[in-house]
C-alpha positions, 0 to 999 in steps of 0.5 A: 303511478311514477316510481324510480327503481334502483337497479344496480351499482353503488349505493355509497355516494355514487359518482353519477346517477344514470336514469333510464326512462322508457317510452310509450307502452314501455316498462322500467325493465322489459324496455331494455331487455333483449331476452325477457327470460334473463331479466338481470342480463341486460343493458342497465346491469351491464352498465353498472358492472362496467362502472361500479362507481355509478348508480343505475336507476330506471323510471316506471310510469303509466304510459299506455297508448290506449285506454283499452290497455291502461292509462296515462297522464298528459306530459306536463302533469307527468313531468311534475309527478316524476320530478317530485319522485326524483326529489324523494329519491335524492336525485340532484345531489350528484351529476345525472345522466338521463337515457330516454327511449321515444316518449321517455326522451320527451318526458326528460325534456319536460321535467328538465324544463319544469326543474329549471323553473323552480327557485335556485337552491331547491332540490328540484332545481338541483336536478336541472343543474346537476344534469350532465348529459341527455341521451335520446333513443328514437325520440320524436322531438316534434312528434311522429306521423305514425302517432298522428295516423293512429290517433285518428282511429279514435274511438277504436284506439281510445288514445290516451294523452301519452299517444296524443302528445306524440302526434306530428307537430303537436303545439306543445312539442314544438314549444318544448323543442324550442325551449330545449334548443335555447336551454340545452347547452348546460349539458351534453346532448346525444341522439340516436335514431332507427333505420329499420321499419317496425311491426306496429303490433310490436309497439304495444305489448299485449295488444291483439290486432283486430281483423281489419288490421290486415288491410293496413301497412303493418311495418313503418319507420316510427321515428325518422332522422328528421324527427329524431334530430334535436337540432342542437348546435354540434349534435349529430343524430346517429343512425342505428341498425335497429327498429323502434323497439330493438334500438334500446335492447342491445344484445350484449355489453359488446354491442355498439350502442353499449360501447357508444354510451360507455364513452359518454359515461366516461366523459361524465366521470372524467375530470376537466382539463385545466389550461397550461401555464398554471401553477401546480397549486392553482391547478389543484385548486381549480380541480378541487372546485370542479370536483366539489361541483360535479355538474361542471366536470368536463365543463366548457373550456371558457368556463374552466379558463375563467375559473383559473383566472379567478384562482390565480387572481386570488393567489396574487391578491393574497401575496400583495402587501395590502391583501384584504383581510380574510383572504387566507381563509378564503384561499384555504376554503377554495383549495378545499372546493368551497368557493363561497368565501372567495366569491364574497371576498371578490364582491366586497373587494369590487365594491371597495374599489368601485367606491374609490372612483373612476381610477379604480374601476378596472380593478373593481370590474376585474374583481366582479368578473372573478366573482361571476366565474365563481358564482357560475358554479352554483347560480347563473343569476348571481353570475349574471349580476356579477358580470353586469356589474363588471361590464358597467364598470369597464365596458371596454373589456371585450373578453368580459362581454364575451363571458357575460354573453355566455352567462346570459345564454345559459340564463336563456336571455338570447337577445341580451346574450347576442348584444353582449357577444356582438359588443365583444366582437366589435371591441376585439383586436383582429391582430392580437385576439383572433381566437376570441373573435372566432369564439364570439362568432361561434357563440353568435352562431349558436344564438342565431340558430336557437332563434331559427336564423339558419342563414345568419348562423351559417355565416357566423360559423363559416367566419369563425372557422376561417379565423380559427384556421388562420389561428391554428396555422400560426400556432400548429402546436396549439391542439385546442385550436385544432379542436375549435376547427373540428367543432366549427365544421360540425356546426356548419354540418348541422346547419347544412343538414337543416338547409337540405344540403346533404353533400355539404353537410357530409363534407363538413362532418368528415372534416370535423371527424378527421380532426377529432380522431387525430386529437383523441389518438394524440391524448387518449386521457383527455375526456373532452376530446374522447367525448367529441367522438361519442 
């Protein structure tokens, strides 16, 4: 059985769906309750009180560790069933924040993978596309040693597929982990892990340990830092003063975990910043687009920048003496948050210019780049085709290669993305385009890390950092440059942790945090910078 329960919050077009997913042997309510005698006085209800514009839901599904106590499906089968349940409940019509404890985090990853494999435009695919953030609480991304140990006790334990899945270095989990590292850049990822040992009997509610249990260790760290680290560039797993059971049961709405998650929710709800030097009308149009596609709220700076260029280009085109027919209607629709007419207009304009011959290739390529920026709001594949057309027409456009590389990365084509970003890097002018070179190196580092090439990734990140520092020194008023330095430090820290250089990692993290704290204090209303601290 799988069922999504509505717990609290808005029922009238909520701004965000928050979905809690329990773990092994858990329950859609008791997993999150510190005091079972007060069922409505717990974390999901506090969250709905703090943010009345959101809908808080919790998934119930069979996840017994032992056939003595119940049943459980294999993880891939359960993900298909849960995905269908979410479709039936209307999930995917607005942005989504997932919160998963232990096995629940693995189920979230699997259902996102299943959703991504569905055709674009379907309700199932929308669940993937609308995901804004995923929070992992003590999730063993490649399994846990304790699960392997308990599973060896079969047939005494009679382990279900749910427990078998959690075995350390399970082949399916390794493959799932690789997929998530390659495709998890479309949303924000956050991870927390326990630092206190857990009484094993407490892991299975209702279980009475047999007599021989007294002869084995009774407390253990179920998911350690290494198991809980999702190994996503820029994501640092946070240690928490709790055991495996209590990490998801905060005592009050003033608990540090609640406050931390509140910041993540705020970032999901915050409007995305629009670059400066944009007319008020064009800025309003960009915000209308982002509001109409809430999965892009708080989107990456590069995507907002490209959207802004597309909006400004449409404005210039509308004011030209030979403005294309239909441009007024397309512009009006764009100002209302509907990009489809403008997308079609840019595509048609690009084809018309391409037909004029080589002299008009650059104008045609620019139109296709703007079409790609708009298409990226709803269709990665359509954006990919538009950017490919643009680069075929104007292969010397460095920024176009960089944007194309990011779309390819989003599509999961890492080899093609690496080629595109390398093309951008090689074409950029070190004297006039240093920030783009830093961005290209940063993306190349992400791609190398996704492929397990940590030494290569570290080299790219360190080169990107050096260039970003020179850029920031030359333009001290540019706060975005400061943020890029902070992000580079964090990515370097992630690689050093993976390499076992904890001293170097700590120094990198501290440098990044100092900048992030300074930026957040300077602009408390900037949701992106506040999210950097969560």
